[in-house]
MARMI-490210 format. One record per residue (C-alpha): residue number from 1; residue in one letter; chain; x, y, z. Coordinates in steps of 0.2 Angstrom, whole numbers, plus 2048, in hexadecimal, padded with zeros to 3 digits. Layout:
BEGIN
num,residuo,cadena,px,py,pz
NUM,A,A,X,Y,Z;
...
//
This chain:
BEGIN
num,residuo,cadena,px,py,pz
1,X,A,6B5,D77,615;
2,X,A,6AB,D87,611;
3,X,A,6AE,D8E,5FF;
4,X,A,6B5,D9E,605;
5,X,A,6C2,D96,611;
6,X,A,6D0,D9B,605;
7,X,A,6CA,DAC,604;
8,X,A,6C9,DAE,617;
9,X,A,6DB,DA7,619;
10,X,A,6E1,DB4,60C;
11,X,A,6D8,DC2,615;
12,X,A,6DF,DBC,626;
13,X,A,6F0,DBB,61F;
14,X,A,6EF,DCC,617;
15,X,A,6E9,DD3,628;
16,X,A,6F7,DCB,631;
17,X,A,703,DD2,625;
18,X,A,6FC,DE3,627;
19,X,A,6FD,DE2,63A;
20,X,A,70F,DDD,638;
21,X,A,712,DEC,62D;
22,X,A,709,DF8,639;
23,X,A,713,DF1,648;
24,X,A,723,DF4,63F;
25,X,A,71E,E06,639;
26,X,A,725,E12,646;
27,X,A,718,E1E,64E;
28,X,A,71C,E30,653;
29,X,A,719,E39,663;
30,X,A,71B,E4B,669;
31,X,A,725,E4F,679;
32,X,A,724,E60,682;
33,X,A,736,E66,684;
34,X,A,731,E70,694;
35,X,A,729,E62,69E;
36,X,A,72C,E52,694;
37,X,A,719,E4E,692;
38,X,A,715,E43,684;
39,X,A,707,E47,678;
40,X,A,6FF,E3C,66A;
41,X,A,6FE,E4B,65E;
42,X,A,705,E5C,65C;
43,X,A,6FD,E6B,665;
44,X,A,701,E7D,668;
45,X,A,700,E7C,67B;
46,X,A,707,E6E,686;
47,X,A,6F9,E66,691;
48,X,A,705,E62,69E;
49,X,A,70E,E73,6A2;
50,X,A,704,E7F,698;
51,X,A,713,E85,68E;
52,X,A,711,E8A,67B;
53,X,A,71A,E83,66C;
54,X,A,725,E77,676;
55,X,A,71F,E66,66E;
56,X,A,72C,E5E,664;
57,X,A,729,E4F,659;
58,X,A,733,E3F,65C;
59,X,A,732,E2D,655;
60,X,A,72C,E1F,65F;
61,X,A,730,E0D,65B;
62,X,A,722,E02,664;
63,X,A,728,DF3,66D;
64,X,A,720,DE2,668;
65,X,A,715,DDA,675;
66,X,A,720,DCB,676;
67,X,A,72F,DD6,67A;
68,X,A,726,DDF,688;
69,X,A,720,DCF,68F;
70,X,A,731,DC6,68F;
71,X,A,739,DD5,697;
72,X,A,72D,DD6,6A5;
73,X,A,72D,DC3,6A8;
74,X,A,740,DC3,6A9;
75,X,A,741,DCF,6B8;
76,X,A,749,DCB,6C8;
77,X,A,742,DCE,6DA;
78,X,A,747,DDF,6E2;
79,X,A,74F,DDD,6F3;
80,X,A,745,DE7,700;
81,X,A,74E,DF0,70E;
82,X,A,748,DF7,71F;
83,X,A,748,E0A,722;
84,X,A,753,E09,731;
85,X,A,765,E06,72F;
86,X,A,777,E0D,730;
87,X,A,77A,E1B,723;
88,X,A,78A,E24,720;
89,X,A,78A,E36,718;
90,X,A,791,E35,706;
91,X,A,7A3,E39,704;
92,X,A,7A7,E4A,6FC;
93,X,A,7B4,E50,6F0;
94,X,A,7B7,E63,6F3;
95,X,A,7B8,E6D,6E4;
96,X,A,7C4,E7A,6EB;
97,X,A,7B7,E88,6E9;
98,X,A,7AF,E8B,6FA;
99,X,A,79F,E93,6F3;
100,X,A,79C,E85,6E7;
101,X,A,79F,E78,6F5;
102,X,A,792,E81,6FF;
103,X,A,785,E80,6F2;
104,X,A,789,E6E,6EF;
105,X,A,787,E6A,701;
106,X,A,79A,E67,705;
107,X,A,7A1,E62,6F4;
108,X,A,79E,E56,6E5;
109,X,A,797,E45,6EA;
110,X,A,79F,E36,6E0;
111,X,A,793,E2F,6D3;
112,X,A,788,E3E,6D4;
113,X,A,781,E49,6C6;
114,X,A,780,E5C,6C7;
115,X,A,777,E66,6BA;
116,X,A,77C,E79,6B9;
117,X,A,771,E85,6B0;
118,X,A,772,E98,6AC;
119,X,A,770,EA5,69F;
120,X,A,77D,EA6,691;
121,X,A,78D,EAF,696;
122,X,A,789,EAF,6A8;
123,X,A,798,EA5,6AD;
124,X,A,793,E92,6AD;
125,X,A,7A2,E8C,6A3;
126,X,A,7AE,E98,6AD;
127,X,A,7A8,E91,6BE;
128,X,A,7AA,E7F,6B8;
129,X,A,7BB,E81,6B0;
130,X,A,7C1,E89,6C0;
131,X,A,7BA,E7C,6CB;
132,X,A,7C0,E6E,6BF;
133,X,A,7D2,E76,6C0;
134,X,A,7D1,E77,6D3;
135,X,A,7CD,E64,6D4;
136,X,A,7DA,E60,6C8;
137,X,A,7E7,E6A,6D2;
138,X,A,7E2,E5F,6E1;
139,X,A,7E8,E4F,6D8;
140,X,A,7D7,E4A,6D1;
141,X,A,7D5,E44,6BF;
142,X,A,7C8,E50,6B7;
143,X,A,7C1,E50,6A6;
144,X,A,7BA,E5F,69E;
145,X,A,7B0,E5B,68E;
146,X,A,7A9,E69,683;
147,X,A,79C,E68,675;
148,X,A,79C,E7A,672;
149,X,A,7AE,E7F,672;
150,X,A,7BE,E79,66B;
151,X,A,7CD,E74,676;
152,X,A,7D7,E83,671;
153,X,A,7C8,E8E,677;
154,X,A,7C8,E86,688;
155,X,A,7DB,E88,689;
156,X,A,7D9,E9B,685;
157,X,A,7CC,E9D,693;
158,X,A,7D7,E93,69F;
159,X,A,7E5,EA0,69C;
160,X,A,7DA,EAE,69F;
161,X,A,7D4,EA6,6B0;
162,X,A,7E6,EA2,6B5;
163,X,A,7E3,E8F,6B6;
164,X,A,7EC,E8A,6A6;
165,X,A,7F9,E80,6B0;
166,X,A,7EC,E74,6B8;
167,X,A,7ED,E62,6B3;
168,X,A,7DC,E62,6AB;
169,X,A,7D8,E57,69D;
170,X,A,7CD,E5E,68E;
171,X,A,7C3,E57,680;
172,X,A,7B7,E5E,673;
173,X,A,7A9,E52,66E;
174,X,A,797,E51,66C;
175,X,A,795,E3E,669;
176,X,A,78F,E36,679;
177,X,A,795,E25,673;
178,X,A,7A7,E2B,671;
179,X,A,7A7,E34,682;
180,X,A,7A1,E24,68B;
181,X,A,7AD,E19,682;
182,X,A,7BB,E25,687;
183,X,A,7B5,E26,69A;
184,X,A,7B4,E13,69A;
185,X,A,7C6,E12,694;
186,X,A,7CD,E1F,6A0;
187,X,A,7D0,E19,6B2;
188,X,A,7CF,E24,6C2;
189,X,A,7C4,E32,6BB;
190,X,A,7BD,E3B,6CA;
191,X,A,7B2,E49,6C1;
192,X,A,7AC,E4C,6B0;
193,X,A,7A5,E5D,6A9;
194,X,A,79A,E5C,69A;
195,X,A,797,E6E,692;
196,X,A,789,E6D,68D;
197,X,A,77C,E5F,68D;
198,X,A,772,E68,67F;
199,X,A,780,E65,673;
200,X,A,782,E53,676;
201,X,A,77D,E46,668;
202,X,A,779,E34,668;
203,X,A,778,E2B,657;
204,X,A,76B,E1F,65C;
205,X,A,75E,E2D,65F;
206,X,A,757,E34,64E;
207,X,A,757,E47,653;
208,X,A,762,E56,654;
209,X,A,76C,E5B,663;
210,X,A,763,E65,670;
211,X,A,752,E5D,66D;
212,X,A,748,E54,67A;
213,X,A,74C,E43,675;
214,X,A,75F,E46,673;
215,X,A,761,E4F,683;
216,X,A,758,E42,68D;
217,X,A,761,E33,685;
218,X,A,772,E3B,686;
219,X,A,770,E40,698;
220,X,A,76A,E2E,69C;
221,X,A,779,E27,695;
222,X,A,785,E33,69D;
223,X,A,77D,E31,6AE;
224,X,A,77D,E1E,6AD;
225,X,A,790,E1F,6A9;
226,X,A,793,E2A,6B8;
227,X,A,789,E1E,6C4;
228,X,A,792,E0F,6BD;
229,X,A,7A4,E17,6BE;
230,X,A,7A1,E21,6CE;
231,X,A,7A7,E32,6C7;
232,X,A,79F,E43,6CA;
233,X,A,796,E49,6BB;
234,X,A,792,E5C,6B8;
235,X,A,786,E60,6A9;
236,X,A,785,E72,6A3;
237,X,A,773,E76,69D;
238,X,A,76C,E84,693;
239,X,A,75D,E8E,699;
240,X,A,74E,E95,690;
241,X,A,74A,EA7,68F;
242,X,A,73F,EA5,69F;
243,X,A,74E,E9F,6A8;
244,X,A,749,E8D,6AA;
245,X,A,755,E7F,6A4;
246,X,A,752,E7A,692;
247,X,A,74E,E69,68D;
248,X,A,742,E5C,694;
249,X,A,73D,E5F,6A6;
250,X,A,742,E4D,6AA;
251,X,A,754,E52,6A9;
252,X,A,753,E5B,6B9;
253,X,A,74B,E4B,6C1;
254,X,A,759,E40,6BB;
255,X,A,767,E4A,6C3;
256,X,A,76C,E4B,6D5;
257,X,A,76E,E5E,6D6;
258,X,A,768,E6D,6CC;
259,X,A,771,E7D,6CE;
260,X,A,76D,E8E,6C6;
261,X,A,77A,E9B,6C3;
262,X,A,772,EAC,6C4;
263,X,A,776,EBE,6C2;
264,X,A,773,ECE,6BA;
265,X,A,77F,ED1,6AB;
266,X,A,780,EE3,6B1;
267,X,A,787,EDE,6C2;
268,X,A,797,ED5,6C7;
269,X,A,78E,EC9,6D3;
270,X,A,789,EB8,6CF;
271,X,A,77F,EAC,6D9;
272,X,A,780,E99,6D9;
273,X,A,76F,E92,6E0;
274,X,A,76A,E80,6E3;
275,X,A,759,E7C,6DD;
276,X,A,75A,E69,6E0;
277,X,A,767,E5F,6EA;
278,X,A,765,E4D,6F0;
279,X,A,775,E4F,6FA;
280,X,A,773,E60,702;
281,X,A,768,E6F,705;
282,X,A,75E,E78,6F7;
283,X,A,75E,E89,6FF;
284,X,A,771,E8D,6FF;
285,X,A,779,E9A,6F3;
286,X,A,78B,E9D,6EE;
287,X,A,790,EAF,6EA;
288,X,A,79D,EB3,6DD;
289,X,A,7A4,EC3,6D5;
290,X,A,7A8,EC3,6C3;
291,X,A,7B9,ECB,6BF;
292,X,A,7C6,ECB,6B1;
293,X,A,7CE,EBC,6B9;
294,X,A,7BE,EB2,6BA;
295,X,A,7B3,EAF,6C8;
296,X,A,7B8,EB3,6DA;
297,X,A,7B0,EAD,6EA;
298,X,A,7A7,EBA,6F5;
299,X,A,7A8,EB4,706;
300,X,A,79F,EC3,70E;
301,X,A,792,EC8,701;
302,X,A,789,ED4,70E;
303,X,A,798,EE0,70E;
304,X,A,799,EE0,6FB;
305,X,A,786,EE3,6F9;
306,X,A,787,EF1,704;
307,X,A,797,EF9,6FF;
308,X,A,790,F06,6F4;
309,X,A,781,F0B,6FF;
310,X,A,77F,F1D,703;
311,X,A,776,F22,714;
312,X,A,76A,F30,717;
313,X,A,760,F2D,707;
314,X,A,74D,F2B,707;
315,X,A,747,F1A,700;
316,X,A,755,F0F,706;
317,X,A,755,F01,713;
318,X,A,760,EF2,717;
319,X,A,759,EE1,717;
320,X,A,760,ED3,722;
321,X,A,75C,EC4,717;
322,X,A,761,EB2,717;
323,X,A,766,EA7,709;
324,X,A,767,E95,70F;
325,X,A,771,E96,71F;
326,X,A,77A,EA6,71A;
327,X,A,774,EB7,720;
328,X,A,775,EC4,713;
329,X,A,772,ED7,715;
330,X,A,76C,EE0,705;
331,X,A,766,EF2,701;
332,X,A,754,EF4,6FC;
333,X,A,751,F04,6F2;
334,X,A,740,F0C,6EE;
335,X,A,73B,F1B,6E4;
336,X,A,72A,F23,6E2;
337,X,A,726,F2F,6D4;
338,X,A,715,F37,6CF;
339,X,A,70C,F2D,6C3;
340,X,A,70E,F32,6B1;
341,X,A,700,F33,6A5;
342,X,A,6EE,F2C,6A7;
343,X,A,6F3,F19,6A7;
344,X,A,6F6,F0E,6B6;
345,X,A,704,F12,6C2;
346,X,A,715,F09,6BE;
347,X,A,71B,EFB,6C9;
348,X,A,72E,EF7,6C5;
349,X,A,736,EEA,6CF;
350,X,A,748,EE3,6CE;
351,X,A,74D,ED5,6DA;
352,X,A,73C,ED2,6E2;
353,X,A,72B,ECB,6DF;
354,X,A,71F,ED8,6D6;
355,X,A,710,ED0,6DE;
356,X,A,716,ED2,6EF;
357,X,A,71A,EE4,6EC;
358,X,A,708,EE7,6E7;
359,X,A,702,EDE,6F7;
360,X,A,70E,EE9,701;
361,X,A,708,EF9,6F9;
362,X,A,6F6,EF5,6FC;
363,X,A,6FA,EF1,70F;
364,X,A,703,F02,711;
365,X,A,6F5,F0C,709;
366,X,A,6E7,F03,712;
367,X,A,6EF,F00,723;
368,X,A,6FB,F0F,724;
369,X,A,6F2,F1C,71A;
370,X,A,700,F1F,70D;
371,X,A,6F9,F25,6FD;
372,X,A,703,F1B,6F0;
373,X,A,6F6,F16,6E3;
374,X,A,6FA,F25,6D9;
375,X,A,70D,F23,6D9;
376,X,A,719,F1A,6CE;
377,X,A,723,F0E,6D9;
378,X,A,735,F08,6D5;
379,X,A,73D,EFA,6E0;
380,X,A,74E,EF3,6DE;
381,X,A,759,EE7,6E8;
382,X,A,76A,EEE,6E6;
383,X,A,778,EE2,6E1;
384,X,A,76E,ED7,6D5;
385,X,A,768,ECA,6E2;
386,X,A,756,EC3,6E0;
387,X,A,74D,EC2,6F1;
388,X,A,73F,EB6,6F3;
389,X,A,73C,EB5,706;
390,X,A,72D,EBE,70E;
391,X,A,739,EC5,71B;
392,X,A,73D,ED3,70F;
393,X,A,72C,EDA,712;
394,X,A,731,EE6,720;
395,X,A,740,EEC,717;
396,X,A,737,EF0,707;
397,X,A,729,EF9,712;
398,X,A,736,F03,71B;
399,X,A,73E,F09,70A;
400,X,A,72C,F0D,703;
401,X,A,727,F17,713;
402,X,A,738,F20,712;
403,X,A,736,F24,700;
404,X,A,724,F2A,703;
405,X,A,728,F35,712;
406,X,A,739,F3B,70C;
407,X,A,740,F36,71D;
408,X,A,750,F2B,71B;
409,X,A,751,F1B,725;
410,X,A,75F,F1A,733;
411,X,A,76F,F15,72A;
412,X,A,773,F09,738;
413,X,A,763,EFF,737;
414,X,A,75E,EEF,72F;
415,X,A,74D,EE8,72C;
416,X,A,745,ED7,72B;
417,X,A,733,ED0,72D;
418,X,A,724,ECA,724;
419,X,A,715,ED5,722;
420,X,A,703,ECE,722;
421,X,A,6F4,ED5,71A;
422,X,A,6ED,EDD,72A;
423,X,A,6FE,EE6,72C;
424,X,A,705,EDB,73A;
425,X,A,718,ED7,73A;
426,X,A,71B,EC4,73A;
427,X,A,72A,EBA,740;
428,X,A,737,EB3,734;
429,X,A,743,EA5,736;
430,X,A,755,EA6,73D;
431,X,A,754,EB8,744;
432,X,A,763,EB5,74F;
433,X,A,76E,EB2,73F;
434,X,A,768,EC2,737;
435,X,A,76C,ECC,747;
436,X,A,77D,EC5,748;
437,X,A,781,ECA,736;
438,X,A,77A,EDB,739;
439,X,A,785,EDD,748;
440,X,A,794,ED7,740;
441,X,A,793,EE4,732;
442,X,A,791,EF2,73F;
443,X,A,77E,EF5,73F;
444,X,A,778,EFC,74F;
445,X,A,765,EF9,74E;
446,X,A,75A,EEB,747;
447,X,A,747,EEE,743;
448,X,A,73E,EDD,744;
449,X,A,72E,ED5,749;
450,X,A,729,ED5,75C;
451,X,A,732,EC6,763;
452,X,A,729,EB7,76C;
453,X,A,731,EB3,77C;
454,X,A,73A,EA2,77D;
455,X,A,737,E9B,78E;
456,X,A,738,EA8,79B;
457,X,A,743,EB5,791;
458,X,A,745,EBB,77F;
459,X,A,756,EB8,776;
460,X,A,762,EC6,778;
461,X,A,769,ECF,769;
462,X,A,77C,ED0,765;
463,X,A,786,EDD,76F;
464,X,A,784,EEE,768;
465,X,A,774,EEB,75E;
466,X,A,764,EF2,764;
467,X,A,753,EEB,75F;
468,X,A,744,EF5,75A;
469,X,A,735,EE9,75A;
470,X,A,726,EEC,74F;
471,X,A,714,EE4,751;
472,X,A,70C,EEE,742;
473,X,A,712,EF6,732;
474,X,A,70B,F07,738;
475,X,A,719,F07,745;
476,X,A,725,F0B,737;
477,X,A,71C,F1C,735;
478,X,A,718,F20,747;
479,X,A,724,F15,752;
480,X,A,71D,F0E,762;
481,X,A,728,EFF,764;
482,X,A,733,EF8,771;
483,X,A,746,EFA,771;
484,X,A,753,EEF,779;
//
């Protein structure tokens, strides 16, 4: 045996001991709270989403290789199914609030998880307390668990909303283990509201509530309980200053539906919008009005959005929009003022896309000869609703032309159509639904893109509604269009 054999054995033993110590020592990683990307070291900017100062440190306990191997080796074969087969639509539990059911796709689906986000004080807790009370009034067993308020505070809000007599069960807790133990012990629970997920805490995770690791772990445990027990779970989520849901982006992927509660604090209207829905459409909205008795449904939002409109004023036009399957009429207001100072002209927009306004101003100046480059432009969608569809181009152009020429638009006209860079007016979807809504509210004429014949004849407008068809945006200034 070589003379240095004992020394080699000692070195090998020390090396093995050192490796064992290193294996037991927990490593650390940095997770982006905006997108969930994992980084080996801290950085000011996340490489995944480009956000700044969003990386949070969290411990990571590495798994031994033998543990991973044993878990993989112990798996079972997954059963494979064919795509064809008989499928029934999921059952629904109606909340008793029609506007909420519209956004959900018909009501709550058992074992589904809904994430509701919105600005502080916008009315998330009010809406869900009203919905939970309505469900409880139908004989369903509903639990409302708050991590932000005491039970007495929830009771006071219920008294203000007039739902204090509902048989709704309340709890105040942030411990997820205690909440799940309670849910496992309570039979026949149909719906559970957690307000909010950022306040929940799991003792097995070494971080404070609201961090990436806590939000992800708590949401996973609650979602697993909902899927196992079959109740509908509603999670309230905080939002960042940019309006996105706070916490890891993976949270939105874990749930079945994501809804945003929007609205301007200066207006009474609130909009519930679906951003994701595995059981329904993602382009539906629900409209509510905030009152001293809570949120009230707005079944005909067009009438309310136009209630304060004054006719014969330059710079105003009515847009026949579409939110999901619901047509909505809105007033678009434009104001032009001489540029002040030597700087660039001001472009202030509320409720529309600033970039699209800049494009439309360029088209009006280039294709129509309007001199707008030296003017301050102010654009507002009255009522607080945010418009995203390109069909609003024609209504915005009409309001700008009216403001530039000083000639009011016809108070009985509505506008819709997309404007191209060459000035052409393009077709938009579901023109018939827009026309029917305009006729229902008493408008007498619609300005729209030149229609394409379907078969041998074009579709006829509703009775009492005339059509003025435009092929180019210059027709707004010198009309040369057909009329039905």
